[in-house]
C-alpha positions as CSV (number, residue, x, y, z in Angstrom):
1,X,-35.2,57.0,46.4
2,X,-32.2,59.2,46.4
3,X,-30.0,56.3,45.5
4,X,-32.1,55.3,42.5
5,X,-32.0,58.9,41.2
6,X,-28.2,58.9,41.3
7,X,-28.1,55.9,39.0
8,X,-30.4,57.3,36.4
9,X,-27.7,59.5,34.7
10,X,-25.4,56.5,34.5
11,X,-28.0,54.2,32.8
12,X,-27.2,55.4,29.3
13,X,-23.5,54.9,29.9
14,X,-24.1,51.4,31.3
15,X,-26.4,50.5,28.4
16,X,-23.9,51.8,25.8
17,X,-21.0,49.8,27.4
18,X,-23.2,46.7,27.5
19,X,-24.1,47.1,23.8
20,X,-20.5,47.6,22.8
21,X,-19.4,44.6,24.8
22,X,-22.1,42.4,23.5
23,X,-21.6,43.5,19.9
24,X,-17.9,42.6,20.0
25,X,-18.6,39.3,21.7
26,X,-21.4,38.4,19.3
27,X,-19.1,39.0,16.3
28,X,-16.4,36.8,17.7
29,X,-18.8,34.2,18.8
30,X,-20.4,34.1,15.3
31,X,-17.0,33.6,13.7
32,X,-16.0,30.9,16.1
33,X,-19.4,29.2,15.6
34,X,-18.9,29.3,11.8
35,X,-15.5,27.7,12.0
36,X,-16.7,25.0,14.3
37,X,-19.8,24.3,12.3
38,X,-17.8,23.4,9.2
39,X,-17.6,19.6,9.0
40,X,-14.3,18.0,8.5
41,X,-13.7,17.1,4.8
42,X,-14.6,13.5,4.0
43,X,-11.7,11.7,2.6
44,X,-12.8,8.8,0.5
45,X,-10.6,5.8,0.9
46,X,-10.1,4.0,-2.4
47,X,-11.8,0.7,-2.7
48,X,-9.0,-0.9,-4.8
49,X,-5.3,-0.8,-5.4
50,X,-4.7,-1.0,-9.1
51,X,-1.7,-3.3,-9.7
52,X,0.1,-3.3,-13.1
53,X,1.2,-6.9,-13.9
54,X,4.9,-7.6,-14.4
55,X,6.2,-10.6,-16.3
56,X,6.0,-13.9,-14.4
57,X,3.3,-12.7,-11.9
58,X,0.1,-14.6,-11.1
59,X,-2.8,-13.7,-8.9
60,X,-1.2,-15.8,-6.2
61,X,2.1,-13.8,-6.3
62,X,0.1,-10.6,-6.3
63,X,-2.0,-11.8,-3.3
64,X,1.2,-12.8,-1.5
65,X,2.7,-9.4,-2.0
66,X,-0.3,-7.4,-0.9
67,X,-1.9,-9.6,1.8
68,X,0.9,-12.0,2.8
69,X,-1.1,-15.1,1.8
70,X,-1.1,-16.9,-1.6
71,X,-4.6,-18.2,-0.8
72,X,-6.1,-14.8,-1.1
73,X,-5.8,-15.0,-4.9
74,X,-9.4,-16.2,-5.1
75,X,-10.8,-13.0,-3.6
76,X,-8.7,-11.0,-6.0
77,X,-10.0,-13.1,-8.9
78,X,-13.6,-12.4,-7.8
79,X,-12.9,-8.7,-8.3
80,X,-11.3,-9.3,-11.7
81,X,-13.7,-11.6,-13.6
82,X,-12.3,-10.5,-17.0
83,X,-8.8,-11.8,-16.1
84,X,-7.4,-15.3,-16.1
85,X,-5.8,-15.9,-12.7
86,X,-3.0,-18.2,-14.1
87,X,-2.4,-16.4,-17.4
88,X,-1.9,-12.8,-16.5
89,X,-0.2,-10.8,-19.2
90,X,2.4,-8.0,-18.7
91,X,0.8,-4.5,-18.2
92,X,-2.7,-5.9,-17.4
93,X,-4.3,-4.1,-14.4
94,X,-5.4,-6.2,-11.4
95,X,-7.8,-4.7,-8.9
96,X,-6.7,-5.6,-5.3
97,X,-9.3,-4.8,-2.6
98,X,-7.8,-2.4,-0.1
99,X,-9.6,-4.3,2.7
100,X,-7.4,-7.3,1.8
101,X,-4.1,-5.4,1.6
102,X,-1.6,-5.1,4.4
103,X,1.0,-3.6,2.0
104,X,-0.1,-0.6,0.0
105,X,3.0,-0.1,-2.2
106,X,3.7,-1.5,-5.6
107,X,5.5,-4.8,-5.8
108,X,9.1,-4.5,-6.9
109,X,10.3,-6.2,-10.0
110,X,13.0,-8.2,-8.2
111,X,10.3,-10.1,-6.2
112,X,8.9,-11.7,-9.4
113,X,12.1,-12.1,-11.4
114,X,12.6,-15.7,-12.5
115,X,14.9,-17.6,-10.2
116,X,18.3,-18.6,-11.7
117,X,18.7,-22.3,-12.2
118,X,21.2,-24.0,-9.9
119,X,24.4,-25.1,-11.5
120,X,24.8,-28.9,-11.4
121,X,28.0,-30.9,-11.5
122,X,26.8,-32.8,-14.6
123,X,29.5,-33.4,-17.1
124,X,32.4,-32.6,-14.8
125,X,34.9,-35.0,-13.5
126,X,34.7,-35.7,-9.8
127,X,37.3,-34.0,-7.6
128,X,40.5,-36.0,-7.0
129,X,40.2,-38.5,-4.2
130,X,36.4,-38.8,-4.4
131,X,34.3,-41.3,-6.3
132,X,31.4,-40.4,-8.5
133,X,28.1,-41.0,-6.7
134,X,25.0,-42.4,-8.5
135,X,24.4,-43.7,-12.0
136,X,25.1,-40.3,-13.6
137,X,27.8,-40.6,-16.2
138,X,29.5,-37.7,-18.0
139,X,27.9,-37.0,-21.4
140,X,30.7,-36.9,-24.0
141,X,28.5,-35.3,-26.6
142,X,27.9,-32.2,-24.4
143,X,30.2,-29.2,-25.0
144,X,32.9,-28.7,-22.3
145,X,31.8,-26.3,-19.6
146,X,34.0,-23.6,-18.2
147,X,35.2,-24.4,-14.7
148,X,34.9,-21.6,-12.1
149,X,36.8,-21.3,-8.8
150,X,40.4,-22.0,-7.8
151,X,42.5,-24.2,-10.1
């Protein structure tokens, strides 16, 4: 009994210390709980890439750029019923499904630039020591062409 009596004066001090300790811990715990309870923001992934048509492009060239396959033009055409797949006009907007795309950056203009025609040897005299090949004859009515290279 003597032991219990000696603890009685300490009870208010123990209770006060416990309340102070619990009060601080409860505040921190509540703050941590609030921070954890916040859900991560939902970032919506766009459904389409909006491609602005450049001169010379078709849905097949657009499909090749974004997906790597010409044959995916049909799927792009399904998402663009108001556009003609073979007659796209400059500055029209083509919706390309993100699920189809492996490239997510705009197509550079050099990739759709018209290819330069190869120069032919038509109308030029054959080099010395070689005979003309084939039935092609120089056209005398054609204007003379400038010769490039060493002379």
